[in-house]
Every structure is written in structure tokens, then in C-alpha cells.
N, C-alpha and C positions, 0 to 999 in steps of 0.2 A: 487479471488472463494472465490462464498462463500458459505455457509452450505446450500442454498435450491438447487447453481447450481450443487451444487459436486454432483459426479452419482456414485448412489448404488446399495447395490442387488450382479449380477452376472456381470452387462457389468464392478464395479470399476473393475473385474478381466484385462473386454478387452485390456488394453497397457500393460499388462506382458505379456503375452499368446503371443498376436500379434513378438514381440521382441525377447521373451526366441527358440522360438518355427519356426520365423519368417512364418509366412502365414495367413493370413486376417482371420476375424472372421467366414467368407463367409463361409470357407475353412471348418471349422468341423464342421459348418452347416453340408454344404454335403455331409461326411461322417456320419454325426450319421445318418442322411437323413436315407446315403446305408448301415448303417447296421443291415437295420432291423426289426421289433415289438421285438424291447428290451422293458424293466423297465429300472427306472434308476440307480441303481447298477449295471447295468452290463451296461448296453453307458460307465459306469463310466471306469466299466476296464474293456470293449475297452480298447477305452479310453489307459490307463494304460500301457492294456499288447500289444499292435501294432500303440500305436506311444511311449509309455515312456513318459505320459507325466506322471507333477506329480499328489493327491489328487487332491485341492483343485482350479488347473487347472482345471482337466474335472472333475471337480460337478458344478461345473462355466461354464461352457461350457451347459453339459446334463440340469442343470437347468433353463439355456436361447431354451434352442433344444421345451426340452419338453411346455414350458410355451408358444413357438412361434406355439404349435399344434391347 
């Protein structure tokens, strides 16, 4: 894989998120969509508190989710 092919940004966390938590990324997008109209850090806190997710993983998922809106 060349530097041009390397995944960057929030998506670079996705393989480790799927491995650690055993759920596909789309599962987490549905969780975030169902959490209500919350701000970025509120969504991060929700994932951390409700799903015992680490800050970096939660932040990456929320950043990806917010960019897709």
C-alpha cells in the first residue's frame, strides 16, 4: 500500500473499532443516528458512557457521522 492508498482521518480507526467492539461501522452510525440531536462531544460522551468505548474510537465515529449528515 502506498501513501496515496493509505486510509486517513476518522476512517483509519475503523478496522480497530470493528475488531475491538465486534460490530460493523454501520451499527455505530445507527446508534449515533438514534441518539438524538446532540453536539459532537455529547455524542462522544454517549458512546463512552453507554458502550464503554475509548475516546479516540468514539471521536472518530462521531466525526465520520457528522461529516455524513
